[in-house]
Kinemage of the C-alpha trace (Angstrom):
@kinemage 1
@onewidth
@group {chain A} dominant
@subgroup {mainchain}
@vectorlist {calphas} color= white
{ca met a 1} P 137.775 -104.296 19.125
{ca ser a 2} L 135.101 -103.074 20.986
{ca arg a 3} L 131.806 -104.414 21.330
{ca arg a 4} L 130.460 -101.482 19.452
{ca trp a 5} L 132.613 -101.411 16.669
{ca arg a 6} L 132.058 -105.309 16.101
{ca trp a 7} L 127.904 -104.512 15.812
{ca leu a 8} L 128.791 -101.614 13.514
{ca ser a 9} L 130.920 -103.853 11.375
{ca arg a 10} L 128.480 -106.358 11.392
{ca leu a 11} L 125.623 -103.999 10.635
{ca gly a 12} L 127.738 -102.567 7.571
{ca val a 13} L 128.273 -106.103 5.949
{ca gly a 14} L 124.846 -106.911 6.647
{ca leu a 15} L 123.784 -103.750 4.771
{ca val a 16} L 125.966 -104.389 1.899
{ca leu a 17} L 124.948 -108.156 1.348
{ca leu a 18} L 121.153 -106.869 1.471
{ca gly a 19} L 121.701 -104.241 -0.921
{ca gly a 20} L 123.221 -106.452 -3.173
{ca leu a 21} L 120.474 -109.393 -2.663
{ca leu a 22} L 117.727 -106.067 -3.505
{ca gly a 23} L 119.758 -105.407 -6.632
{ca leu a 24} L 119.871 -108.700 -7.979
{ca ala a 25} L 116.324 -109.035 -7.716
{ca gly a 26} L 115.501 -105.626 -9.227
{ca trp a 27} L 113.450 -104.576 -6.156
{ca gly a 28} L 115.742 -101.667 -4.935
{ca ala a 29} L 113.253 -98.491 -4.690
{ca glu a 30} L 116.291 -96.262 -5.802
{ca ala a 31} L 116.914 -98.394 -9.092
{ca gln a 32} L 113.274 -98.701 -9.906
{ca ala a 33} L 112.640 -95.288 -9.653
{ca gly a 34} L 115.724 -94.247 -12.070
{ca asp a 35} L 114.674 -96.772 -14.472
{ca gly a 36} L 111.080 -95.466 -14.590
{ca leu a 37} L 108.305 -98.159 -15.156
{ca gln a 38} L 109.121 -101.745 -15.543
{ca val a 39} L 107.100 -103.530 -18.125
{ca val a 40} L 107.237 -107.229 -18.805
{ca ala a 41} L 105.260 -108.517 -21.778
{ca thr a 42} L 104.521 -112.069 -22.904
{ca thr a 43} L 104.773 -112.413 -26.759
{ca asn a 44} L 107.593 -109.822 -28.872
{ca ile a 45} L 104.422 -108.712 -30.563
{ca val a 46} L 103.047 -107.140 -27.825
{ca ala a 47} L 106.220 -106.044 -26.403
{ca asp a 48} L 106.754 -103.862 -29.127
{ca ala a 49} L 103.242 -101.942 -28.962
{ca val a 50} L 104.132 -101.473 -25.569
{ca arg a 51} L 107.578 -99.890 -26.066
{ca asn a 52} L 106.400 -97.675 -28.867
{ca val a 53} L 103.884 -96.310 -26.228
{ca val a 54} L 106.054 -96.305 -23.097
{ca gly a 55} L 109.015 -94.814 -25.209
{ca glu a 56} L 111.818 -93.620 -22.838
{ca ala a 57} L 109.736 -93.853 -19.612
{ca gly a 58} L 110.494 -97.349 -18.710
{ca thr a 59} L 111.750 -100.586 -19.990
{ca val a 60} L 109.680 -103.292 -21.564
{ca val a 61} L 110.964 -106.802 -21.509
{ca ala a 62} L 109.388 -109.620 -23.688
{ca leu a 63} L 109.376 -113.194 -22.053
{ca met a 64} L 109.189 -114.840 -25.566
{ca gly a 65} L 111.879 -113.901 -28.608
{ca pro a 66} L 111.781 -114.497 -32.185
{ca gly a 67} L 110.638 -117.788 -33.619
{ca val a 68} L 108.867 -118.849 -30.195
{ca asp a 69} L 104.963 -120.407 -30.461
{ca pro a 70} L 103.169 -118.627 -27.807
{ca his a 71} L 100.704 -121.335 -27.941
{ca leu a 72} L 102.999 -123.676 -26.683
{ca tyr a 73} L 105.256 -121.500 -23.990
{ca gln a 74} L 105.415 -122.813 -20.696
{ca ala a 75} L 106.908 -120.255 -18.046
{ca ser a 76} L 110.565 -120.723 -16.591
{ca gln a 77} L 111.483 -119.648 -13.205
{ca gly a 78} L 112.885 -116.750 -14.681
{ca asp a 79} L 110.147 -115.919 -16.263
{ca val a 80} L 107.997 -116.054 -12.832
{ca arg a 81} L 110.660 -113.780 -11.330
{ca arg a 82} L 110.656 -111.391 -14.186
{ca leu a 83} L 106.721 -111.186 -13.825
{ca ala a 84} L 107.040 -110.914 -10.078
{ca gly a 85} L 109.402 -108.053 -10.180
{ca ala a 86} L 107.254 -105.854 -12.825
{ca asp a 87} L 105.205 -102.747 -12.162
{ca ile a 88} L 102.809 -103.925 -14.863
{ca ile a 89} L 102.017 -107.002 -17.189
{ca phe a 90} L 100.786 -106.960 -20.647
{ca ser a 91} L 99.731 -110.268 -22.507
{ca asn a 92} L 97.969 -110.447 -25.809
{ca gly a 93} L 94.718 -112.585 -24.301
{ca leu a 94} L 92.016 -114.599 -25.990
{ca gln a 95} L 93.942 -117.574 -24.542
{ca leu a 96} L 96.950 -116.929 -27.174
{ca glu a 97} L 99.291 -117.885 -24.039
{ca gly a 98} L 97.550 -120.884 -23.300
{ca arg a 99} L 99.866 -122.630 -20.961
{ca leu a 100} L 100.735 -119.333 -19.074
{ca gly a 101} L 97.099 -118.602 -18.073
{ca asp a 102} L 97.879 -119.963 -14.655
{ca val a 103} L 100.923 -117.813 -13.982
{ca leu a 104} L 99.387 -114.722 -15.223
{ca ala a 105} L 96.203 -115.155 -12.714
{ca arg a 106} L 98.465 -115.494 -10.375
{ca met a 107} L 99.879 -112.723 -10.870
{ca ala a 108} L 97.330 -110.464 -11.354
{ca arg a 109} L 96.551 -110.521 -7.885
{ca arg a 110} L 99.865 -108.737 -6.948
{ca val a 111} L 101.043 -106.991 -10.356
{ca pro a 112} L 98.488 -104.934 -12.425
{ca thr a 113} L 98.224 -107.374 -15.507
{ca tyr a 114} L 96.241 -106.355 -18.690
{ca ala a 115} L 95.548 -108.328 -21.778
{ca val a 116} L 95.723 -105.787 -24.580
{ca thr a 117} L 92.737 -107.846 -26.516
{ca glu a 118} L 90.298 -107.461 -23.376
{ca leu a 119} L 88.213 -104.651 -24.384
{ca leu a 120} L 88.069 -105.289 -27.876
{ca pro a 121} L 84.510 -105.492 -29.188
{ca val a 122} L 83.272 -108.856 -29.475
{ca glu a 123} L 81.470 -107.919 -32.751
{ca glu a 124} L 84.874 -107.454 -34.262
{ca leu a 125} L 86.194 -110.876 -33.117
{ca leu a 126} L 86.458 -113.802 -35.060
{ca ala a 127} L 84.892 -117.309 -33.418
{ca ala a 128} L 87.686 -120.028 -33.221
{ca glu a 129} L 85.698 -123.064 -34.687
{ca gly a 130} L 85.825 -125.991 -32.249
{ca phe a 131} L 87.154 -124.069 -29.277
{ca gly a 132} L 84.167 -123.743 -27.265
{ca gly a 133} L 83.089 -120.372 -27.930
{ca ala a 134} L 86.882 -118.898 -27.832
{ca tyr a 135} L 88.029 -116.248 -30.104
{ca asp a 136} L 90.773 -116.132 -32.767
{ca pro a 137} L 93.688 -114.344 -30.945
{ca his a 138} L 95.941 -113.247 -33.711
{ca val a 139} L 94.323 -109.797 -33.932
{ca trp a 140} L 97.353 -107.917 -34.743
{ca phe a 141} L 96.657 -108.793 -38.433
{ca asp a 142} L 94.232 -106.520 -38.828
{ca val a 143} L 96.053 -103.263 -38.194
{ca arg a 144} L 93.031 -101.195 -37.431
{ca leu a 145} L 92.139 -103.940 -34.590
{ca trp a 146} L 95.628 -103.890 -33.280
{ca met a 147} L 95.196 -99.946 -32.799
{ca lys a 148} L 92.475 -100.624 -30.570
{ca ala a 149} L 94.908 -103.023 -28.495
{ca val a 150} L 97.503 -100.045 -28.552
{ca glu a 151} L 94.856 -97.815 -27.125
{ca arg a 152} L 94.198 -100.059 -24.568
{ca ile a 153} L 97.857 -99.823 -23.781
{ca arg a 154} L 97.852 -96.499 -23.209
{ca asp a 155} L 95.130 -96.763 -21.087
{ca ala a 156} L 96.388 -99.227 -19.056
{ca leu a 157} L 99.748 -97.228 -18.278
{ca val a 158} L 97.934 -93.830 -17.679
{ca glu a 159} L 96.056 -95.845 -15.359
{ca val a 160} L 98.871 -97.564 -13.389
{ca asp a 161} L 101.457 -94.576 -13.650
{ca pro a 162} L 99.343 -91.265 -14.253
{ca glu a 163} L 102.405 -89.010 -13.291
{ca arg a 164} L 104.007 -89.831 -17.066
{ca ala a 165} L 100.033 -89.751 -18.588
{ca pro a 166} L 101.305 -87.051 -21.232
{ca ile a 167} L 104.230 -89.066 -22.151
{ca tyr a 168} L 102.347 -92.417 -22.769
{ca gln a 169} L 99.538 -90.114 -24.698
{ca ala a 170} L 101.754 -88.482 -26.815
{ca asn a 171} L 103.653 -91.408 -27.806
{ca ala a 172} L 100.352 -93.397 -28.761
{ca arg a 173} L 98.928 -90.520 -30.615
{ca ala a 174} L 102.136 -90.655 -32.926
{ca tyr a 175} L 102.603 -94.195 -33.219
{ca leu a 176} L 98.562 -94.735 -33.710
{ca glu a 177} L 99.369 -92.201 -37.176
{ca thr a 178} L 102.202 -94.594 -37.899
{ca leu a 179} L 99.766 -97.519 -37.572
{ca ala a 180} L 96.828 -95.799 -39.861
{ca glu a 181} L 99.374 -95.327 -42.625
{ca leu a 182} L 100.657 -98.771 -42.347
{ca asp a 183} L 96.903 -100.012 -42.584
{ca ala a 184} L 96.622 -97.840 -45.874
{ca trp a 185} L 99.690 -99.521 -47.232
{ca val a 186} L 98.743 -103.000 -46.983
{ca arg a 187} L 95.248 -102.275 -48.920
{ca glu a 188} L 97.281 -100.792 -51.513
{ca arg a 189} L 99.876 -103.750 -51.819
{ca leu a 190} L 97.198 -106.561 -51.211
{ca ala a 191} L 94.798 -104.967 -54.001
{ca gln a 192} L 97.370 -105.795 -56.449
{ca ile a 193} L 96.810 -109.562 -56.063
{ca pro a 194} L 94.387 -110.823 -59.009
{ca pro a 195} L 91.011 -112.185 -57.513
{ca gln a 196} L 91.349 -115.556 -58.448
{ca arg a 197} L 94.599 -115.769 -56.885
{ca arg a 198} L 93.514 -114.377 -53.318
{ca val a 199} L 94.044 -117.609 -51.434
{ca leu a 200} L 96.597 -117.805 -48.624
{ca val a 201} L 97.471 -121.308 -47.524
{ca thr a 202} L 99.491 -121.496 -44.459
{ca ala a 203} L 100.771 -123.757 -41.842
{ca his a 204} L 98.234 -122.892 -39.255
{ca asp a 205} L 95.068 -120.601 -39.181
{ca ala a 206} L 96.962 -117.393 -37.811
{ca phe a 207} L 95.907 -115.153 -40.766
{ca gly a 208} L 91.987 -114.923 -40.540
{ca tyr a 209} L 92.358 -111.188 -39.438
{ca leu a 210} L 94.518 -110.260 -42.224
{ca gly a 211} L 92.108 -112.074 -44.708
{ca arg a 212} L 88.916 -110.387 -43.546
{ca ala a 213} L 90.367 -106.960 -43.424
{ca tyr a 214} L 92.027 -107.147 -46.563
{ca gly a 215} L 90.083 -109.541 -48.716
{ca leu a 216} L 92.054 -112.792 -48.710
{ca glu a 217} L 90.778 -116.210 -48.486
{ca val a 218} L 92.826 -117.800 -45.850
{ca val a 219} L 93.244 -121.483 -45.319
{ca gly a 220} L 95.456 -123.369 -42.756
{ca leu a 221} L 96.481 -126.891 -42.378
{ca gln a 222} L 96.422 -126.472 -38.218
{ca gly a 223} L 93.495 -124.604 -36.499
{ca ile a 224} L 93.967 -121.434 -35.198
{ca ser a 225} L 96.453 -123.150 -32.191
{ca thr a 226} L 99.310 -124.961 -33.081
{ca asp a 227} L 98.318 -127.052 -29.976
{ca ala a 228} L 95.925 -129.004 -32.128
{ca glu a 229} L 97.043 -131.762 -34.261
{ca tyr a 230} L 96.453 -132.388 -37.954
{ca gly a 231} L 96.512 -135.686 -39.557
{ca leu a 232} L 96.582 -137.208 -42.928
{ca ala a 233} L 93.089 -136.677 -43.422
{ca asp a 234} L 93.824 -133.008 -43.130
{ca val a 235} L 96.669 -133.135 -45.439
{ca ile a 236} L 94.582 -135.008 -48.193
{ca gln a 237} L 91.712 -132.477 -48.047
{ca leu a 238} L 94.036 -129.345 -48.366
{ca val a 239} L 95.669 -131.198 -51.406
{ca asp a 240} L 92.237 -131.707 -52.921
{ca leu a 241} L 91.490 -127.999 -52.801
{ca leu a 242} L 95.034 -126.945 -54.078
{ca val a 243} L 94.568 -128.979 -57.057
{ca glu a 244} L 91.038 -128.402 -57.761
{ca arg a 245} L 91.520 -124.570 -57.395
{ca gln a 246} L 94.789 -124.737 -58.997
{ca ile a 247} L 96.390 -122.661 -56.390
{ca gly a 248} L 100.374 -122.206 -57.082
{ca ala a 249} L 101.751 -120.934 -53.844
{ca val a 250} L 101.969 -122.202 -49.623
{ca phe a 251} L 103.914 -120.597 -47.244
{ca val a 252} L 105.637 -121.792 -44.228
{ca glu a 253} L 105.660 -119.640 -40.931
{ca thr a 254} L 108.753 -118.929 -38.758
{ca ser a 255} L 107.153 -120.151 -35.794
{ca val a 256} L 105.664 -123.315 -36.882
{ca ser a 257} L 107.230 -126.701 -38.327
{ca gly a 258} L 107.513 -126.689 -41.845
{ca arg a 259} L 107.175 -130.556 -42.220
{ca gly a 260} L 103.271 -129.821 -42.956
{ca ile a 261} L 103.492 -127.637 -45.784
{ca arg a 262} L 106.353 -129.713 -47.406
{ca ala a 263} L 103.571 -132.742 -47.225
{ca leu a 264} L 101.400 -130.597 -49.084
{ca ile a 265} L 103.509 -129.701 -51.791
{ca glu a 266} L 104.415 -133.187 -52.206
{ca gly a 267} L 101.004 -134.632 -52.035
{ca ala a 268} L 100.231 -131.882 -54.939
{ca ala a 269} L 102.926 -132.894 -57.281
{ca ala a 270} L 101.830 -136.504 -56.878
{ca arg a 271} L 98.628 -135.581 -58.483
{ca gly a 272} L 100.559 -133.785 -61.362
{ca his a 273} L 99.976 -130.111 -59.908
{ca gln a 274} L 103.116 -128.123 -59.087
{ca val a 275} L 102.774 -125.917 -55.908
{ca ala a 276} L 105.676 -123.600 -54.999
{ca leu a 277} L 106.620 -122.068 -51.778
{ca gly a 278} L 105.618 -118.758 -51.490
{ca gly a 279} L 108.097 -117.973 -48.810
{ca glu a 280} L 108.437 -117.335 -44.840
{ca leu a 281} L 105.839 -115.425 -42.948
{ca phe a 282} L 106.139 -114.217 -39.525
{ca ser a 283} L 102.853 -115.439 -37.703
{ca asp a 284} L 103.294 -115.499 -33.930
{ca ala a 285} L 106.411 -113.836 -33.059
{ca leu a 286} L 108.177 -110.762 -34.657
{ca gly a 287} L 111.722 -111.488 -36.296
{ca ala a 288} L 115.223 -110.890 -34.181
{ca gly a 289} L 115.732 -107.284 -33.044
{ca gly a 290} L 117.699 -105.197 -35.429
{ca thr a 291} L 116.281 -106.890 -38.823
{ca ala a 292} L 113.603 -105.738 -40.897
{ca ala a 293} L 110.940 -107.850 -39.657
{ca gly a 294} L 111.981 -107.118 -35.562
{ca thr a 295} L 109.230 -104.653 -35.189
{ca tyr a 296} L 105.550 -104.846 -35.912
{ca val a 297} L 105.436 -102.352 -38.762
{ca gly a 298} L 108.441 -103.866 -40.274
{ca met a 299} L 106.845 -107.516 -39.925
{ca ile a 300} L 103.657 -106.620 -41.516
{ca arg a 301} L 105.294 -105.367 -44.664
{ca his a 302} L 107.512 -108.146 -44.722
{ca asn a 303} L 104.746 -110.688 -44.913
{ca val a 304} L 102.781 -108.324 -47.451
{ca glu a 305} L 105.892 -108.427 -49.629
{ca thr a 306} L 106.032 -111.811 -49.548
{ca ile a 307} L 102.423 -112.918 -50.190
{ca leu a 308} L 102.028 -110.457 -52.980
{ca ala a 309} L 105.593 -111.875 -54.782
{ca ala a 310} L 104.256 -115.397 -54.606
{ca leu a 311} L 100.398 -114.584 -55.328
{ca gly a 312} L 100.784 -111.523 -57.447
{ca pro a 313} L 100.695 -111.934 -61.520
{ca glu a 314} L 104.381 -112.495 -61.346
{ca gly a 315} L 104.734 -114.636 -58.947
{ca pro a 316} L 104.245 -118.542 -58.623
{ca gly a 317} L 101.134 -118.170 -57.751
{ca gly a 318} L 100.196 -116.834 -61.004
{ca ser a 319} L 99.556 -119.824 -62.393
{ca ser a 320} L 96.215 -120.455 -60.730
{ca gln a 321} L 93.129 -120.603 -62.673
{ca gly a 322} L 90.580 -121.072 -60.132
{ca gly a 323} L 88.331 -118.698 -58.633
{ca ile a 324} L 86.903 -118.484 -55.009
């Protein structure tokens, strides 16, 4: 074998190996161009909004799947690789992804990184009591406020990928129309709950924006973050509220342990007041893909119908005689 042939052979093997490594890592320029924009979102709620704006112009990956609590989530090595290989990163912000904060800050030095809530008017945010001036991050439960987050997603995509701006703008316009219809539907459905029964008791205080937007009093066993612990005193205080207000139903959440809610039901029963489990609500994560609650619109519809079934005139919460 000639020296020249051996050199060409080695070069060919080297190029094949290099090409394979680049392909595995997702860094191949041709693969990137063919697949469109590569987007990574933290939660599947944020990812769903981004997908509706990106459409067929790119690929969107969520770090967190169904049933995952973003307050407690810690990035894996695989997550870091996904973030590093993205063209653009979206988070919820407002400290929802508390333990991912440092990772996202580091990524922002090399990858365009946006919090979908970062430009929301401060006067429209709910203060988080006991969290040193922080704001409640669960803004998606006010559909009108989430529409502004979608507009932020649209503008960020246009900024990073101006060539596809018409696609992002058209997709966002269509999705915003869908969300406007959803907001009107939520108002119509929840308006059917009698005034004296409009008390929503849940595992943690994730539904404040829902309550403010649609006229419900919301009480959570834990604060806005599941990273905060609740104690016996919190359970006793909430049992007192259930008994005094004759609240007939409480709700568990898909991403939060139901132990506290069971303690409330048992505590009220010991006081002679029967409280029903009103159903399971999605709070910090969507349902599994392909299910009714696997999209933002489907999740909101599921929650509203579950709340109405429990607190409406025909539900277990219908025994309530208390007032607000």
